[in-house]
All heavy atoms as an XYZ file, in Angstrom:
971
protein
N     -24.025      8.010    -33.501
C     -22.722      8.058    -34.152
C     -21.800      9.032    -33.416
O     -20.682      8.694    -33.095
C     -22.927      8.472    -35.616
C     -21.650      8.692    -36.370
S     -20.827      7.133    -36.655
C     -19.518      7.662    -37.685
N     -22.301     10.255    -33.165
C     -21.486     11.255    -32.468
C     -21.158     10.791    -31.062
O     -20.055     11.019    -30.564
C     -22.231     12.594    -32.431
C     -21.454     13.777    -31.870
C     -20.178     14.004    -32.670
C     -22.307     15.027    -31.886
N     -22.087     10.073    -30.451
C     -21.864      9.544    -29.104
C     -20.703      8.545    -29.115
O     -19.859      8.551    -28.219
C     -23.146      8.886    -28.605
C     -23.091      8.411    -27.190
C     -24.431      7.857    -26.772
C     -24.412      7.386    -25.334
N     -25.678      6.829    -24.931
N     -20.620      7.698    -30.131
C     -19.537      6.725    -30.247
C     -18.200      7.414    -30.485
O     -17.181      6.984    -29.951
C     -19.820      5.722    -31.360
C     -20.942      4.766    -30.992
O     -21.237      4.570    -29.825
N     -21.572      4.191    -32.002
N     -18.197      8.459    -31.277
C     -16.963      9.206    -31.536
C     -16.484      9.862    -30.243
O     -15.300      9.807    -29.902
C     -17.174     10.267    -32.649
C     -15.972     11.185    -32.754
C     -17.452      9.583    -33.976
N     -17.415     10.466    -29.517
C     -17.061     11.108    -28.248
C     -16.492     10.088    -27.272
O     -15.494     10.333    -26.600
C     -18.280     11.804    -27.648
C     -17.999     12.452    -26.321
C     -17.232     13.604    -26.259
C     -18.477     11.896    -25.154
C     -16.959     14.198    -25.038
C     -18.212     12.480    -23.933
C     -17.440     13.642    -23.870
N     -17.126      8.911    -27.188
C     -16.652      7.852    -26.289
C     -15.257      7.397    -26.696
O     -14.397      7.164    -25.844
C     -17.623      6.687    -26.282
N     -15.008      7.285    -27.987
C     -13.684      6.887    -28.481
C     -12.617      7.916    -28.149
O     -11.515      7.566    -27.722
N     -12.936      9.182    -28.326
C     -11.996     10.253    -27.999
C     -11.718     10.277    -26.499
O     -10.571     10.415    -26.065
C     -12.520     11.622    -28.489
C     -11.686     12.760    -27.949
C     -12.552     11.652    -30.011
N     -12.758     10.106    -25.716
C     -12.591     10.087    -24.259
C     -11.700      8.928    -23.831
O     -10.799      9.094    -23.000
C     -13.958      9.992    -23.579
C     -13.958     10.028    -22.063
C     -13.359     11.345    -21.554
C     -15.369      9.874    -21.526
N     -11.909      7.746    -24.393
C     -11.085      6.588    -24.080
C      -9.632      6.830    -24.478
O      -8.707      6.493    -23.728
C     -11.633      5.344    -24.776
C     -10.876      4.048    -24.529
C     -10.919      3.692    -23.037
C     -11.470      2.924    -25.352
N      -9.417      7.430    -25.634
C      -8.066      7.745    -26.090
C      -7.379      8.715    -25.141
O      -6.215      8.537    -24.775
C      -8.110      8.333    -27.507
C      -6.771      8.667    -28.151
C      -5.937      7.406    -28.318
C      -6.988      9.336    -29.480
N      -8.096      9.744    -24.697
C      -7.530     10.710    -23.757
C      -7.213     10.056    -22.420
O      -6.172     10.337    -21.817
C      -8.476     11.890    -23.556
C      -8.605     12.855    -24.727
C      -9.707     13.871    -24.451
C      -7.289     13.539    -25.013
N      -8.085      9.173    -21.950
C      -7.840      8.483    -20.682
C      -6.614      7.586    -20.791
O      -5.787      7.532    -19.880
C      -9.066      7.675    -20.260
C     -10.224      8.543    -19.806
S     -11.764      7.654    -19.504
C     -11.261      6.279    -18.524
N      -6.462      6.884    -21.910
C      -5.311      6.017    -22.119
C      -4.037      6.841    -22.169
O      -3.031      6.481    -21.549
C      -5.482      5.209    -23.422
O      -6.688      4.450    -23.325
C      -4.307      4.288    -23.648
N      -4.057      7.966    -22.868
C      -2.895      8.844    -22.956
C      -2.531      9.368    -21.580
O      -1.361      9.413    -21.202
C      -3.180     10.002    -23.925
C      -2.005     10.911    -24.122
C      -0.874     10.462    -24.784
C      -2.031     12.209    -23.645
C       0.219     11.302    -24.969
C      -0.947     13.051    -23.822
C       0.177     12.594    -24.488
N      -3.524      9.719    -20.784
C      -3.286     10.202    -19.423
C      -2.631      9.119    -18.575
O      -1.706      9.391    -17.811
C      -4.594     10.664    -18.780
O      -4.389     11.018    -17.439
N      -3.108      7.869    -18.708
C      -2.524      6.765    -17.952
C      -1.082      6.513    -18.350
O      -0.254      6.196    -17.499
C      -3.351      5.488    -18.134
C      -4.686      5.567    -17.424
O      -4.870      6.348    -16.507
N      -5.628      4.753    -17.870
N      -0.775      6.639    -19.634
C       0.595      6.461    -20.108
C       1.488      7.553    -19.525
O       2.597      7.274    -19.053
C       0.653      6.456    -21.657
C       2.079      6.540    -22.160
C      -0.037      5.217    -22.199
N       1.012      8.797    -19.531
C       1.787      9.891    -18.952
C       2.010      9.678    -17.454
O       3.113      9.883    -16.943
C       1.087     11.232    -19.179
C       1.210     11.860    -20.549
C       0.391     13.146    -20.602
C       2.656     12.144    -20.875
N       0.962      9.266    -16.757
C       1.077      9.019    -15.326
C       2.115      7.942    -15.059
O       2.979      8.101    -14.195
C      -0.281      8.598    -14.728
O      -1.236      9.629    -14.989
C      -0.186      8.357    -13.234
N       2.039      6.838    -15.792
C       2.995      5.747    -15.612
C       4.420      6.208    -15.905
O       5.350      5.846    -15.170
C       2.622      4.565    -16.499
N       4.596      7.012    -16.928
C       5.937      7.505    -17.268
C       6.480      8.383    -16.145
O       7.647      8.251    -15.753
C       5.900      8.276    -18.584
N       5.641      9.266    -15.625
C       6.092     10.122    -14.530
C       6.383      9.300    -13.271
O       7.352      9.571    -12.550
C       5.050     11.203    -14.231
C       5.027     12.294    -15.251
N       3.875     12.678    -15.880
C       6.009     13.070    -15.756
C       4.147     13.645    -16.735
N       5.437     13.896    -16.680
N       5.553      8.305    -12.995
C       5.790      7.447    -11.827
C       7.101      6.681    -11.969
O       7.896      6.627    -11.025
C       4.633      6.472    -11.633
C       3.375      7.033    -11.004
C       2.258      6.000    -11.025
C       3.639      7.489     -9.577
N       7.322      6.082    -13.120
C       8.563      5.328    -13.331
C       9.789      6.207    -13.197
O      10.781      5.826    -12.567
C       8.546      4.638    -14.699
C       7.612      3.447    -14.722
O       7.361      2.829    -13.694
N       7.095      3.131    -15.889
N       9.714      7.384    -13.780
C      10.832      8.329    -13.674
C      11.047      8.726    -12.206
O      12.175      8.729    -11.711
C      10.543      9.566    -14.516
C      11.626     10.623    -14.420
C      11.271     11.883    -15.196
O      10.136     12.380    -15.030
O      12.136     12.364    -15.947
N       9.967      9.035    -11.520
C      10.059      9.446    -10.119
C      10.618      8.359     -9.225
O      11.444      8.629     -8.346
N      10.207      7.121     -9.450
C      10.703      6.011     -8.636
C      12.207      5.847     -8.832
O      12.952      5.642     -7.868
C       9.929      4.717     -8.949
C       8.494      4.842     -8.429
C      10.621      3.496     -8.354
C       7.553      3.764     -8.928
N      12.661      5.950    -10.063
C      14.104      5.868    -10.326
C      14.872      6.971     -9.619
O      15.924      6.728     -9.013
N      14.340      8.184     -9.694
C      14.987      9.316     -9.028
C      14.946      9.162     -7.510
O      15.930      9.459     -6.823
C      14.312     10.628     -9.450
C      14.514     11.029    -10.904
C      13.517     12.130    -11.299
C      15.948     11.474    -11.138
N      13.839      8.682     -6.988
C      13.695      8.476     -5.542
C      14.718      7.450     -5.054
O      15.389      7.651     -4.044
C      12.272      8.026     -5.220
C      11.993      7.909     -3.744
C      11.563      9.008     -3.013
C      12.154      6.705     -3.071
C      11.300      8.918     -1.653
C      11.895      6.596     -1.715
C      11.470      7.703     -1.010
O      11.229      7.599      0.327
N      14.840      6.354     -5.779
C      15.812      5.311     -5.402
C      17.241      5.828     -5.444
O      18.103      5.346     -4.702
C      15.664      4.103     -6.327
C      14.422      3.306     -6.045
C      14.346      2.093     -6.920
N      13.152      1.329     -6.593
C      12.631      0.406     -7.380
N      13.191      0.131     -8.539
N      11.559     -0.248     -7.010
N      17.489      6.790     -6.322
C      18.825      7.391     -6.430
C      19.015      8.533     -5.426
O      20.012      9.249     -5.484
C      19.057      7.897     -7.857
N      18.044      8.706     -4.533
C      18.069      9.764     -3.505
C      18.101     11.158     -4.127
O      18.616     12.096     -3.532
C      19.237      9.569     -2.538
N      17.500     11.303     -5.289
C      17.377     12.612     -5.949
C      15.948     13.095     -5.711
O      15.133     13.179     -6.614
C      17.725     12.463     -7.423
C      19.200     12.116     -7.623
C      19.550     11.663     -9.012
N      19.175     12.603    -10.042
C      19.283     12.326    -11.339
N      19.752     11.168    -11.746
N      18.915     13.227    -12.224
N      15.672     13.426     -4.447
C      14.312     13.673     -3.983
C      13.669     14.905     -4.604
O      12.480     14.880     -4.912
C      14.279     13.756     -2.465
C      14.841     12.524     -1.814
C      15.975     12.601     -1.009
C      14.262     11.272     -2.025
C      16.504     11.454     -0.421
C      14.791     10.127     -1.445
C      15.911     10.230     -0.647
O      16.431      9.109     -0.075
N      14.415     15.969     -4.765
C      13.826     17.187     -5.344
C      13.380     16.936     -6.781
O      12.320     17.424     -7.197
C      14.818     18.349     -5.278
C      15.189     18.785     -3.868
C      14.012     19.327     -3.076
O      13.079     19.890     -3.675
O      14.027     19.168     -1.837
N      14.159     16.180     -7.539
C      13.775     15.853     -8.914
C      12.607     14.860     -8.936
O      11.699     14.984     -9.762
C      14.973     15.269     -9.668
C      16.110     16.270     -9.859
C      17.363     15.581    -10.351
O      17.433     15.316    -11.572
O      18.247     15.322     -9.517
N      12.645     13.897     -8.014
C      11.553     12.929     -7.926
C      10.246     13.632     -7.577
O       9.181     13.267     -8.088
C      11.878     11.860     -6.882
N      10.343     14.651     -6.749
C       9.164     15.420     -6.351
C       8.451     16.004     -7.570
O       7.222     15.974     -7.648
C       9.584     16.531     -5.391
C       8.496     17.322     -4.690
C       7.598     16.415     -3.878
C       9.126     18.371     -3.796
N       9.210     16.471     -8.529
C       8.621     17.023     -9.757
C       7.884     15.926    -10.533
O       6.746     16.114    -10.970
C       9.700     17.697    -10.626
C      10.270     18.924     -9.903
C       9.154     18.071    -12.003
C      11.531     19.490    -10.522
N       8.533     14.770    -10.669
C       7.907     13.668    -11.410
C       6.630     13.190    -10.735
O       5.605     12.983    -11.394
C       8.880     12.498    -11.546
O       9.972     12.864    -12.347
N       6.679     13.029     -9.412
C       5.491     12.569     -8.699
C       4.389     13.623     -8.706
O       3.207     13.279     -8.795
C       5.841     12.163     -7.264
C       6.727     10.948     -7.181
C       7.785     10.921     -6.295
C       6.502      9.834     -7.972
C       8.606      9.807     -6.187
C       7.316      8.711     -7.887
C       8.363      8.705     -6.988
N       4.755     14.886     -8.637
C       3.751     15.959     -8.732
C       3.085     15.940    -10.103
O       1.870     16.130    -10.210
C       4.394     17.322     -8.476
O       4.853     17.422     -7.149
N       3.871     15.694    -11.146
C       3.307     15.587    -12.491
C       2.369     14.388    -12.605
O       1.322     14.467    -13.248
C       4.421     15.492    -13.538
C       5.137     16.802    -13.746
O       4.596     17.873    -13.475
N       6.369     16.731    -14.203
N       2.742     13.277    -11.964
C       1.883     12.087    -11.991
C       0.546     12.381    -11.309
O      -0.507     11.987    -11.806
C       2.585     10.914    -11.309
N       0.584     13.098    -10.187
C      -0.669     13.452     -9.493
C      -1.496     14.413    -10.342
O      -2.720     14.311    -10.381
C      -0.401     14.133     -8.148
C       0.012     13.293     -7.015
C      -0.969     12.469     -6.221
N      -2.380     12.616     -6.206
C      -3.122     12.870     -5.152
N      -2.575     13.102     -3.986
N      -4.422     12.888     -5.221
N      -0.828     15.344    -11.015
C      -1.553     16.288    -11.868
C      -2.201     15.547    -13.047
O      -3.324     15.855    -13.434
C      -0.619     17.383    -12.364
N      -1.490     14.557    -13.596
C      -2.023     13.775    -14.708
C      -3.226     12.944    -14.285
O      -4.176     12.779    -15.035
C      -0.964     12.815    -15.259
C       0.174     13.521    -15.970
O       0.007     14.698    -16.346
O       1.242     12.885    -16.119
N      -3.149     12.389    -13.073
C      -4.220     11.521    -12.583
C      -4.427     11.754    -11.089
O      -3.876     11.028    -10.255
C      -3.890     10.060    -12.856
C      -5.038      9.122    -12.516
O      -6.099      9.606    -12.041
O      -4.891      7.902    -12.724
N      -5.208     12.767    -10.726
C      -5.412     13.089     -9.310
C      -6.108     11.984     -8.517
O      -6.080     12.006     -7.292
C      -6.291     14.341     -9.341
C      -6.464     14.726    -10.749
C      -5.904     13.659    -11.621
N      -6.685     11.014     -9.198
C      -7.373      9.920     -8.517
C      -6.503      8.662     -8.391
O      -7.003      7.604     -8.003
C      -8.681      9.590     -9.231
C      -9.698     10.736     -9.285
C     -10.942     10.310    -10.048
C     -10.050     11.208     -7.882
N      -5.213      8.795     -8.680
C      -4.312      7.652     -8.586
C      -3.774      7.517     -7.164
O      -3.007      8.371     -6.703
C      -3.133      7.808     -9.552
O      -2.123      6.859     -9.258
N      -4.147      6.444     -6.457
C      -3.612      6.262     -5.111
C      -2.111      5.995     -5.116
O      -1.411      6.369     -4.176
C      -4.402      5.073     -4.568
C      -4.925      4.366     -5.762
C      -5.071      5.387     -6.843
N      -1.611      5.375     -6.177
C      -0.175      5.093     -6.269
C       0.613      6.399     -6.403
O       1.635      6.591     -5.736
C       0.125      4.171     -7.473
C      -0.616      2.846     -7.338
C       1.612      3.957     -7.646
C      -0.176      1.989     -6.169
N       0.131      7.300     -7.248
C       0.797      8.604     -7.395
C       0.756      9.370     -6.084
O       1.745     10.000     -5.679
C       0.148      9.407     -8.523
N      -0.368      9.303     -5.382
C      -0.493      9.980     -4.090
C       0.499      9.399     -3.085
O       1.159     10.139     -2.341
C      -1.917      9.859     -3.562
N       0.625      8.082     -3.065
C       1.526      7.430     -2.127
C       2.979      7.831     -2.374
O       3.691      8.233     -1.446
C       1.380      5.907     -2.217
C       2.346      5.162     -1.347
C       2.204      5.170      0.034
C       3.395      4.448     -1.896
C       3.090      4.487      0.848
C       4.287      3.765     -1.093
C       4.137      3.776      0.286
N       3.414      7.742     -3.623
C       4.815      8.074     -3.915
C       5.105      9.558     -3.705
O       6.183      9.916     -3.237
C       5.201      7.617     -5.320
C       5.550      6.150     -5.360
C       4.702      5.225     -5.964
C       6.711      5.679     -4.772
C       5.015      3.884     -5.985
C       7.031      4.333     -4.789
C       6.185      3.437     -5.402
O       6.490      2.105     -5.417
N       4.144     10.399     -4.030
C       4.347     11.823     -3.760
C       4.448     12.037     -2.252
O       5.302     12.800     -1.777
C       3.215     12.667     -4.358
C       3.326     14.173     -4.158
C       4.655     14.728     -4.674
C       2.155     14.878     -4.826
N       3.618     11.348     -1.484
C       3.705     11.429     -0.030
C       5.055     10.988      0.493
O       5.644     11.633      1.365
N       5.588      9.884     -0.043
C       6.909      9.422      0.381
C       7.979     10.472      0.114
O       8.850     10.723      0.957
C       7.293      8.131     -0.350
C       6.636      6.837      0.079
C       7.115      5.686     -0.801
C       6.931      6.538      1.545
N       7.899     11.058     -1.060
C       8.907     12.057     -1.439
C       8.783     13.311     -0.573
O       9.792     13.865     -0.121
C       8.757     12.392     -2.916
S      10.243     13.081     -3.634
N       7.573     13.746     -0.322
C       7.360     14.918      0.538
C       7.831     14.631      1.963
O       8.435     15.497      2.611
C       5.892     15.316      0.528
C       5.402     15.936     -0.779
C       3.879     15.919     -0.840
C       5.937     17.345     -0.943
N       7.612     13.426      2.427
C       8.100     13.049      3.758
C       9.620     13.106      3.789
O      10.218     13.633      4.724
C       7.609     11.635      4.108
C       8.091     11.141      5.450
C       7.629      9.723      5.706
C       8.247      9.182      6.982
N       7.991      7.752      7.161
N      10.242     12.588      2.759
C      11.706     12.570      2.687
C      12.286     13.985      2.675
O      13.361     14.221      3.229
C      12.151     11.798      1.435
C      13.594     11.436      1.423
C      13.956     10.416      2.490
O      13.198      9.486      2.746
N      15.090     10.575      3.113
N      11.576     14.918      2.070
C      12.065     16.298      2.001
C      11.603     17.136      3.191
O      11.904     18.321      3.263
C      11.622     16.977      0.681
O      10.205     16.992      0.602
C      12.221     16.273     -0.531
N      10.869     16.504      4.117
C      10.477     17.185      5.347
C       9.187     17.973      5.288
O       8.847     18.678      6.225
N       8.438     17.837      4.201
C       7.158     18.540      4.090
C       6.052     17.627      4.615
O       5.266     17.053      3.864
C       6.907     18.945      2.636
C       5.718     19.885      2.480
O       4.909     19.994      3.423
O       5.607     20.502      1.409
N       6.014     17.470      5.940
C       5.100     16.528      6.567
C       3.624     16.854      6.363
O       2.830     15.926      6.141
C       5.414     16.384      8.053
C       6.808     15.851      8.312
C       7.628     16.448      9.260
C       7.308     14.754      7.615
C       8.908     15.959      9.505
C       8.581     14.276      7.849
C       9.379     14.869      8.795
O      10.639     14.388      9.020
N       3.211     18.122      6.425
C       1.779     18.381      6.205
C       1.291     17.931      4.820
O       0.234     17.298      4.702
C       1.656     19.897      6.376
C       2.812     20.276      7.260
C       3.920     19.335      6.856
N       2.051     18.244      3.783
C       1.644     17.819      2.439
C       1.791     16.311      2.262
O       1.007     15.677      1.551
C       2.443     18.568      1.375
C       1.990     20.026      1.243
C       2.725     20.808      0.167
N       2.684     20.163     -1.125
C       3.694     20.195     -2.012
N       4.793     20.873     -1.753
N       3.589     19.580     -3.165
N       2.784     15.724      2.926
C       2.937     14.264      2.872
C       1.698     13.606      3.464
O       1.148     12.660      2.882
C       4.193     13.831      3.623
N       1.240     14.114      4.603
C       0.045     13.559      5.249
C      -1.167     13.648      4.321
O      -1.941     12.687      4.211
C      -0.235     14.275      6.568
N      -1.321     14.771      3.641
C      -2.442     14.926      2.704
C      -2.407     13.848      1.629
O      -3.438     13.254      1.285
C      -2.414     16.304      2.044
C      -2.780     17.431      2.992
O      -3.403     17.158      4.044
O      -2.429     18.596      2.672
N      -1.223     13.587      1.097
C      -1.104     12.584      0.034
C      -1.285     11.169      0.555
O      -1.879     10.321     -0.120
C       0.230     12.754     -0.696
C       0.168     13.886     -1.696
O      -0.305     13.701     -2.807
N       0.589     15.071     -1.293
N      -0.801     10.892      1.776
C      -1.034      9.569      2.358
C      -2.522      9.352      2.634
O      -3.034      8.238      2.443
C      -0.201      9.372      3.630
C       1.274      9.276      3.367
C       2.177      9.916      4.204
C       1.784      8.554      2.301
C       3.539      9.831      3.984
C       3.149      8.463      2.055
C       4.031      9.102      2.906
N      -3.220     10.406      3.056
C      -4.675     10.288      3.235
C      -5.334      9.896      1.911
O      -6.211      9.025      1.874
C      -5.265     11.604      3.731
C      -5.057     11.870      5.191
C      -5.781     13.159      5.639
N      -5.226     13.640      6.883
C      -4.281     14.581      6.991
N      -3.821     15.194      5.926
N      -3.839     14.935      8.174
N      -4.914     10.569      0.834
C      -5.468     10.233     -0.481
C      -5.149      8.785     -0.848
O      -6.011      8.066     -1.370
C      -4.928     11.171     -1.556
C      -5.534     12.554     -1.502
O      -6.540     12.752     -0.779
O      -4.997     13.461     -2.179
N      -3.915      8.353     -0.601
C      -3.515      6.987     -0.940
C      -4.356      5.956     -0.187
O      -4.575      4.846     -0.679
C      -2.031      6.779     -0.647
N      -4.833      6.335      0.984
C      -5.658      5.431      1.780
C      -7.145      5.548      1.469
O      -7.900      4.592      1.677
C      -5.419      5.689      3.269
C      -4.042      5.236      3.759
C      -3.719      5.860      5.101
C      -3.963      3.723      3.811
N      -7.577      6.684      0.982
C      -8.996      6.901      0.726
C      -9.400      6.644     -0.721
O     -10.580      6.418     -0.999
C      -9.406      8.319      1.136
C      -9.412      8.481      2.643
O      -9.797      7.583      3.375
N      -8.971      9.638      3.113
N      -8.450      6.693     -1.644
C      -8.756      6.396     -3.044
C      -8.759      4.887     -3.242
O      -8.298      4.129     -2.389
C      -7.728      7.064     -3.965
C      -7.761      8.601     -3.994
C      -6.550      9.163     -4.721
C      -9.045      9.091     -4.646
N      -9.251      4.473     -4.382
C      -9.334      3.046     -4.668
C      -8.457      2.695     -5.864
O      -8.487      3.428     -6.861
C     -10.782      2.679     -4.945
O     -10.908      1.312     -5.131
N      -7.704      1.624     -5.779
C      -7.513      0.730     -4.641
C      -6.576      1.352     -3.599
O      -5.618      2.039     -3.942
C      -6.885     -0.516     -5.258
C      -6.128     -0.005     -6.438
C      -6.936      1.169     -6.955
N      -6.870      1.093     -2.351
C      -6.105      1.653     -1.242
C      -4.662      1.116     -1.253
O      -4.432     -0.049     -1.563
C      -6.788      1.251      0.071
C      -6.079      1.705      1.311
C      -6.767      1.242      2.573
N      -6.734     -0.207      2.659
C      -7.745     -0.944      3.068
N      -8.872     -0.389      3.453
N      -7.649     -2.251      3.114
N      -3.715      1.978     -0.909
C      -2.320      1.577     -0.775
C      -2.074      1.315      0.716
O      -1.909      2.250      1.500
C      -1.354      2.659     -1.311
C       0.087      2.228     -1.125
C      -1.654      2.968     -2.770
N      -2.059      0.057      1.097
C      -1.951     -0.292      2.509
C      -0.648      0.172      3.163
O      -0.625      0.443      4.364
C      -2.140     -1.790      2.701
C      -3.569     -2.231      2.476
O      -4.501     -1.447      2.649
N      -3.755     -3.470      2.081
N       0.426      0.267      2.394
C       1.694      0.752      2.950
C       1.578      2.188      3.455
O       2.403      2.630      4.259
C       2.813      0.663      1.909
C       3.235     -0.768      1.632
O       2.903     -1.662      2.441
O       3.901     -0.993      0.611
N       0.573      2.905      3.021
C       0.397      4.292      3.449
C      -0.039      4.394      4.904
O       0.134      5.446      5.527
C      -0.602      5.008      2.536
N      -0.576      3.319      5.483
C      -0.949      3.355      6.901
C       0.259      3.674      7.777
O       0.206      4.543      8.643
C      -1.578      2.029      7.358
C      -3.032      1.879      7.028
C      -3.448      0.974      6.073
C      -3.999      2.640      7.683
C      -4.792      0.815      5.778
C      -5.353      2.495      7.389
C      -5.742      1.580      6.434
N       1.332      2.955      7.573
C       2.553      3.176      8.368
C       3.060      4.594      8.169
O       3.451      5.263      9.138
C       3.647      2.169      7.953
C       4.958      2.467      8.674
C       3.204      0.754      8.220
N       3.045      5.045      6.941
C       3.603      6.360      6.625
C       2.781      7.489      7.240
O       3.341      8.434      7.799
C       3.721      6.528      5.113
C       4.610      5.494      4.435
C       6.045      5.505      4.925
O       6.511      6.541      5.460
O       6.713      4.467      4.781
N       1.463      7.406      7.127
C       0.655      8.502      7.669
C       0.746      8.543      9.188
O       0.811      9.621      9.785
C      -0.813      8.459      7.192
C      -1.478      9.808      7.516
C      -1.572      7.306      7.801
C      -2.775     10.054      6.827
N       0.793      7.386      9.824
C       0.930      7.356     11.277
C       2.245      7.994     11.700
O       2.287      8.812     12.625
C       0.779      5.912     11.799
C      -0.665      5.429     11.572
C       1.179      5.813     13.267
C      -0.843      3.919     11.674
N       3.317      7.668     11.005
C       4.629      8.245     11.318
C       4.638      9.757     11.120
O       5.109     10.516     11.969
C       5.713      7.588     10.465
C       7.088      8.135     10.755
O       7.466      8.215     11.950
O       7.802      8.495      9.795
N       4.104     10.216     10.001
C       4.087     11.650      9.700
C       3.230     12.406     10.721
O       3.634     13.474     11.213
C       3.594     11.895      8.252
C       3.226     13.341      8.020
C       4.649     11.449      7.254
N       2.078     11.867     11.037
C       1.211     12.535     12.014
C       1.864     12.571     13.389
O       1.753     13.567     14.118
C      -0.154     11.847     12.075
C      -1.011     12.015     10.822
C      -2.237     11.115     10.886
C      -1.411     13.466     10.612
N       2.579     11.526     13.745
C       3.317     11.515     15.013
C       4.366     12.634     15.013
O       4.488     13.379     15.985
C       3.976     10.151     15.220
C       4.812     10.078     16.468
C       4.218      9.885     17.714
C       6.199     10.210     16.407
C       4.980      9.832     18.861
C       6.964     10.159     17.549
C       6.361      9.968     18.778
O       7.121      9.932     19.913
N       5.093     12.764     13.918
C       6.110     13.816     13.805
C       5.487     15.212     13.878
O       6.114     16.151     14.353
C       6.895     13.668     12.508
C       7.774     12.439     12.478
C       8.364     12.229     11.090
N       9.055     10.984     10.970
C      10.374     10.840     11.016
N      11.134     11.896     11.182
N      10.924      9.660     10.895
N       4.263     15.343     13.390
C       3.561     16.631     13.433
C       2.884     16.882     14.783
O       2.346     17.970     15.005
C       2.510     16.691     12.317
C       3.034     16.815     10.898
C       1.907     16.591      9.893
C       3.683     18.179     10.679
N       2.896     15.891     15.644
C       2.226     16.035     16.932
C       0.722     15.863     16.851
O       0.000     16.203     17.788
N       0.238     15.320     15.744
C      -1.191     15.084     15.540
C      -1.547     13.683     16.048
O      -1.919     12.790     15.293
C      -1.535     15.231     14.050
C      -1.220     16.586     13.462
C      -2.153     17.676     13.950
O      -3.272     17.341     14.404
O      -1.757     18.845     13.906
N      -1.426     13.505     17.363
C      -1.547     12.178     17.949
C      -2.964     11.619     17.893
O      -3.147     10.403     17.733
C      -1.029     12.193     19.383
C       0.424     12.680     19.538
C       0.841     12.621     20.986
C       1.369     11.897     18.646
N      -3.964     12.479     18.003
C      -5.348     11.999     17.927
C      -5.650     11.411     16.553
O      -6.243     10.329     16.449
C      -6.336     13.123     18.243
C      -6.309     13.534     19.713
O      -5.839     12.737     20.550
O      -6.755     14.659     20.010
N      -5.241     12.113     15.504
C      -5.487     11.578     14.169
C      -4.635     10.338     13.917
O      -5.100      9.387     13.274
C      -5.224     12.626     13.077
C      -5.625     12.107     11.709
C      -5.374     13.066     10.558
O      -4.962     14.227     10.793
O      -5.598     12.645      9.408
N      -3.409     10.323     14.424
C      -2.562      9.131     14.276
C      -3.246      7.923     14.906
O      -3.239      6.824     14.340
C      -1.188      9.375     14.902
N      -3.860      8.131     16.072
C      -4.559      7.038     16.751
C      -5.728      6.522     15.907
O      -5.981      5.305     15.860
C      -5.049      7.502     18.118
N      -6.410      7.427     15.230
C      -7.519      7.018     14.360
C      -6.997      6.117     13.237
O      -7.602      5.088     12.918
C      -8.245      8.262     13.779
C      -9.214      7.871     12.675
C      -8.961      9.013     14.886
N      -5.870      6.488     12.649
C      -5.303      5.686     11.557
C      -4.785      4.345     12.071
O      -4.845      3.336     11.359
C      -4.229      6.461     10.808
C      -4.817      7.519      9.933
C      -4.807      8.864     10.147
C      -5.535      7.317      8.712
N      -5.481      9.516      9.136
C      -5.930      8.591      8.243
C      -5.887      6.205      7.976
C      -6.655      8.755      7.062
C      -6.608      6.372      6.797
C      -6.981      7.640      6.362
N      -4.282      4.304     13.297
C      -3.854      3.027     13.878
C      -5.054      2.092     13.986
O      -4.976      0.914     13.616
C      -3.186      3.244     15.255
C      -1.834      3.942     15.076
C      -3.028      1.922     16.002
C      -1.215      4.442     16.372
N      -6.164      2.623     14.461
C      -7.383      1.815     14.582
C      -7.865      1.347     13.211
O      -8.236      0.184     13.029
C      -8.483      2.599     15.332
C      -8.066      2.798     16.795
C      -9.835      1.906     15.227
C      -8.901      3.809     17.549
N      -7.835      2.257     12.235
C      -8.263      1.862     10.878
C      -7.368      0.767     10.319
O      -7.836     -0.173      9.681
C      -8.269      3.074      9.935
C      -9.460      3.969     10.168
C      -9.558      5.084      9.168
N      -9.817      4.594      7.817
C      -9.867      5.361      6.747
N      -9.687      6.677      6.856
N     -10.115      4.861      5.551
N      -6.043      0.880     10.573
C      -5.115     -0.154     10.100
C      -5.435     -1.490     10.759
O      -5.510     -2.530     10.085
C      -3.680      0.263     10.387
N      -5.632     -1.471     12.067
C      -5.953     -2.703     12.785
C      -7.274     -3.295     12.315
O      -7.396     -4.523     12.180
C      -5.982     -2.452     14.284
C      -4.614     -2.189     14.874
C      -4.629     -1.767     16.324
O      -5.730     -1.439     16.850
O      -3.549     -1.761     16.939
N      -8.257     -2.449     12.051
C      -9.552     -2.920     11.556
C      -9.434     -3.574     10.181
O     -10.280     -4.385      9.801
C     -10.571     -1.788     11.512
C     -11.040     -1.361     12.888
O     -10.868     -2.092     13.861
N     -11.621     -0.180     12.982
N      -8.388     -3.192      9.438
C      -8.139     -3.775      8.112
C      -7.090     -4.889      8.191
O      -6.546     -5.292      7.169
C      -7.712     -2.688      7.140
C      -8.879     -1.833      6.704
O      -9.671     -2.251      5.867
N      -9.018     -0.656      7.291
N      -6.803     -5.353      9.421
C      -5.848     -6.437      9.642
C      -4.457     -6.105      9.152
O      -3.737     -6.985      8.661
C      -6.363     -7.751      9.034
C      -7.751     -8.076      9.450
N      -8.070     -8.493     10.722
C      -8.932     -7.998      8.787
C      -9.369     -8.685     10.812
N      -9.932     -8.375      9.663
N      -4.085     -4.852      9.273
C      -2.756     -4.378      8.894
C      -2.024     -4.059     10.183
O      -2.387     -3.140     10.903
C      -2.824     -3.165      7.972
C      -3.545     -3.567      6.684
C      -1.440     -2.602      7.682
C      -3.986     -2.428      5.838
N      -1.008     -4.859     10.472
C      -0.242     -4.699     11.702
C       1.243     -4.737     11.348
O       1.906     -5.769     11.492
C      -0.614     -5.784     12.705
C      -2.083     -5.717     13.070
C      -2.523     -6.835     13.967
O      -1.875     -7.878     14.063
N      -3.640     -6.649     14.629
N       1.774     -3.621     10.875
C       3.144     -3.603     10.367
C       4.212     -3.861     11.428
O       5.320     -4.245     11.106
C       3.297     -2.201      9.790
C       2.253     -1.394     10.483
C       1.137     -2.341     10.789
N       3.887     -3.692     12.700
C       4.888     -3.885     13.742
C       5.167     -5.364     13.988
O       6.123     -5.704     14.656
C       4.435     -3.205     15.039
N       4.344     -6.236     13.467
C       4.542     -7.680     13.713
C       5.422     -8.295     12.666
O       5.497     -7.947     11.565
C       3.192     -8.381     13.737
C       2.369     -7.964     14.925
C       1.057     -8.715     14.991
O       0.623     -9.341     14.049
N       0.413     -8.635     16.144
């Protein structure tokens, strides 16, 4: 009985967390589209805090960090977007670009190979 109650509470908390994450993502996307990057950064950071295993939150936070010029943190988030499940394939282009800007050409080359191995060829 107690096990069922615990499972129910856990499911409720997970659902509430997903709702919060979605709300922060939606707010952040609207702000990002309006070129209000500093405000979007807060929303996307909240989404990552709500659900650190969300590849979508990682991807959008990476985009926002890239837009504001924080390339090292953007790269970290793009790595997460590519390594978490389900993978965000659009993050391949972004991480390669950010790593190129940082002068991290060896790692950029690794991501190019990984993209090609996954049949992702954005230049075509």
